[in-house]
C-alpha positions as a printed NumPy array, in Angstrom:
array([[ -7.186,   3.362,  -3.895],
       [ -9.427,   4.491,  -1.074],
       [ -8.491,   1.321,   1.16 ],
       [ -6.349,   3.81 ,   3.239],
       [ -3.011,   2.777,   2.66 ],
       [ -1.556,   6.036,   2.948],
       [ -3.47 ,   6.922,   6.034],
       [ -2.863,   3.905,   7.93 ],
       [  0.717,   3.286,   6.258],
       [  1.958,   6.685,   7.99 ],
       [  0.358,   5.724,  11.474],
       [  1.917,   2.245,  11.323],
       [  5.294,   3.705,  10.488],
       [  4.955,   6.492,  13.496],
       [  3.606,   3.804,  15.886],
       [  6.798,   1.535,  14.799],
       [  9.291,   4.675,  14.291],
       [  9.938,   3.372,  11.278],
       [  9.929,   5.475,   7.365],
       [  6.841,   5.596,   5.459],
       [  7.081,   6.028,   1.597],
       [  3.984,   6.358,  -0.584],
       [  5.053,   4.97 ,  -4.065],
       [  2.575,   7.77 ,  -5.516],
       [  4.047,  10.071,  -3.973],
       [  7.551,   9.346,  -5.035],
       [  6.466,   9.247,  -8.296],
       [  4.853,  12.57 ,  -8.063],
       [  8.233,  13.772,  -6.536],
       [ 10.077,  12.605,  -9.378],
       [  8.615,  13.588, -12.133],
       [  6.988,  17.041, -10.823],
       [  3.587,  15.887, -11.755],
       [  0.479,  14.547, -10.043],
       [ -0.323,  10.771, -11.045],
       [ -3.348,  11.973, -12.846],
       [ -0.999,  14.014, -15.231],
       [  1.453,  11.315, -15.843],
       [ -1.44 ,   9.122, -16.633],
       [ -2.7  ,  12.002, -19.145],
       [  0.428,  13.403, -20.401],
       [  2.524,   9.707, -20.387],
       [  0.078,   6.988, -20.381],
       [ -0.328,   4.026, -17.488],
       [  2.189,   2.034, -19.157],
       [  4.727,   4.86 , -18.335],
       [  3.247,   5.456, -14.744],
       [  3.508,   2.008, -13.908],
       [  7.35 ,   1.75 , -15.223],
       [  8.005,   4.959, -12.999],
       [  6.261,   3.025,  -9.83 ],
       [  7.969,  -0.067, -10.261],
       [ 11.175,   1.961,  -9.945],
       [  9.764,   3.739,  -7.326],
       [  9.056,   0.471,  -5.317],
       [ 12.191,  -1.03 ,  -6.155],
       [ 14.424,   1.825,  -4.767],
       [ 11.914,   2.304,  -1.491],
       [ 12.186,  -1.579,  -0.901],
       [ 15.514,  -1.686,  -0.286],
       [ 15.427,   0.439,   3.028],
       [ 14.838,  -1.508,   6.301],
       [ 12.416,  -0.296,   8.968],
       [  9.729,   1.044,   5.806],
       [  6.235,   0.908,   5.647],
       [  5.484,   1.456,   2.093],
       [  1.827,   1.901,   0.199],
       [  1.74 ,   0.793,  -2.856],
       [ -0.016,   2.22 ,  -5.27 ],
       [ -3.982,   0.361,  -6.227],
       [ -2.501,  -1.185,  -9.479],
       [  1.342,  -1.692,  -8.587],
       [  0.486,  -5.195,  -8.55 ],
       [ -0.431,  -5.287, -12.039],
       [  2.974,  -5.305, -13.326],
       [  4.456,  -8.514, -12.927],
       [  7.84 ,  -6.952, -12.041],
       [  6.297,  -5.411,  -9.135],
       [  4.419,  -8.302,  -7.95 ],
       [  8.093, -10.415,  -8.442],
       [  9.986,  -7.648,  -6.146],
       [  7.122,  -7.36 ,  -3.697],
       [  7.422, -11.059,  -3.254],
       [ 10.986, -11.544,  -2.981],
       [ 11.143,  -9.091,   0.214],
       [ 12.375, -11.446,   2.819],
       [ 11.508, -10.387,   6.41 ],
       [  8.382,  -8.225,   5.219],
       [  4.78 ,  -8.303,   6.039],
       [  2.369,  -7.857,   3.244],
       [ -0.674,  -6.489,   4.046],
       [ -4.049,  -6.335,   2.016],
       [ -5.866,  -3.316,   3.046],
       [ -9.603,  -4.74 ,   2.15 ],
       [-12.668,  -2.776,   1.437],
       [-15.577,  -2.74 ,  -0.897],
       [-15.624,  -1.467,  -4.118],
       [-18.333,   0.982,  -3.571],
       [-16.829,   2.093,   0.204],
       [-13.676,   2.965,  -1.826],
       [-15.106,   4.616,  -4.494],
       [-17.303,   6.79 ,  -2.324],
       [-13.748,   7.363,   0.157],
       [-12.353,   9.074,  -3.083],
       [-15.135,  10.833,  -4.21 ],
       [-15.876,  12.344,  -0.832],
       [-12.666,  14.343,  -0.439],
       [-12.628,  17.803,  -1.51 ],
       [ -8.668,  18.198,  -1.703],
       [ -8.313,  14.519,  -2.697],
       [ -5.95 ,  13.773,  -5.743],
       [ -7.308,  12.903,  -8.927],
       [ -7.929,   9.433,  -9.821],
       [ -8.008,   8.971, -13.501],
       [ -8.78 ,   5.113, -12.785],
       [-12.443,   6.482, -11.129],
       [-13.819,   8.087, -14.669],
       [-14.624,   4.396, -16.009],
       [-16.35 ,   2.802, -13.265],
       [-17.396,  -0.483, -15.577],
       [-13.624,  -0.91 , -15.854],
       [-12.625,  -0.402, -12.382],
       [-14.903,  -3.055, -11.257],
       [-13.161,  -5.336, -13.878],
       [ -9.429,  -4.225, -12.215],
       [-11.254,  -4.929,  -8.89 ],
       [-11.469,  -8.118,  -9.986],
       [ -8.565,  -8.954, -11.787],
       [ -6.161,  -7.502,  -8.736],
       [ -8.055,  -9.304,  -6.194],
       [ -6.083, -12.706,  -6.587],
       [ -3.024, -10.658,  -6.248],
       [ -3.85 ,  -8.533,  -2.877],
       [ -5.135, -11.985,  -1.814],
       [ -1.341, -13.439,  -1.651],
       [ -0.704, -10.933,   1.086],
       [  0.595, -12.003,   4.39 ],
       [ -2.667, -10.504,   6.129],
       [ -5.742,  -9.037,   4.986],
       [ -7.396,  -6.213,   7.28 ],
       [-11.106,  -5.366,   6.396],
       [-10.983,  -1.342,   6.394],
       [-14.614,  -0.723,   5.303],
       [-15.746,  -0.513,   9.249],
       [-12.59 ,   0.268,  10.87 ],
       [-10.862,   3.598,  11.445],
       [ -7.621,   3.852,  10.248],
       [ -6.297,   4.112,  13.762],
       [ -8.114,   0.331,  14.426],
       [ -6.592,  -0.728,  10.917],
       [ -2.998,   0.102,  12.507],
       [ -3.653,  -1.323,  15.406],
       [ -4.568,  -4.792,  14.149],
       [ -1.646,  -4.572,  11.904],
       [  0.314,  -3.997,  15.251],
       [ -1.372,  -6.834,  17.168],
       [ -0.132,  -9.289,  14.136],
       [  3.52 ,  -7.733,  14.152],
       [  3.554,  -8.051,  18.221],
       [  2.039, -11.926,  18.019],
       [  5.099, -12.666,  15.597],
       [  7.321, -10.862,  17.73 ],
       [  6.308, -12.935,  20.96 ],
       [  6.361, -16.06 ,  19.037],
       [ 10.062, -15.233,  18.05 ],
       [ 11.461, -13.715,  21.046],
       [  9.074, -13.432,  23.978],
       [ 10.502, -10.528,  25.57 ],
       [ 10.956,  -8.683,  22.34 ],
       [  9.434,  -5.3  ,  22.653],
       [  6.697,  -4.494,  19.686],
       [  8.76 ,  -1.313,  18.472],
       [ 11.857,  -3.434,  17.713],
       [ 10.216,  -5.762,  15.58 ],
       [ 13.83 ,  -6.876,  14.199],
       [ 12.744, -10.062,  12.466],
       [ 10.905,  -7.915,  10.162],
       [ 12.972,  -5.187,   8.001],
       [ 10.   ,  -3.715,   6.277],
       [  6.432,  -3.628,   5.506],
       [  4.229,  -3.353,   2.54 ],
       [  0.594,  -2.382,   2.451],
       [ -0.858,  -2.836,  -0.917]])
């Protein structure tokens, strides 16, 4: 939340010529409710089930950049599914918690984020989630970078991998990667 997953994911997908999916937007489209409304009406457990289904369904696509919701990895099923995605680059966009909160609170038209209501619990949840995020293939510190610079760092990693496999492989091809997950 507030690390830049949606913005960076869309930029990255555009640069690669891939499809972009945000798991929160999939849940909203399927339910006809905002994430905040799902939390309020059905509870977080129901939301995580819907989110897990959205991730599973999207994760079968190739040439996809998938942005996970901030708490998606709390669910063991989602963690296991993401870990099983062969030929995918899992990226953790990291920023200080205070920076992410400020980003979320600083946007007039930003979506309501239910977890922001309890700042103490938010800090605890961040600490609990961090070990799962740290298992990503690549961590990019986003606190001081523009979304474009973050996307560029990810592209540089993909380019380095492509050069390691096939010296002449163009970056946008990335044929050795089927998808990318941004957590």
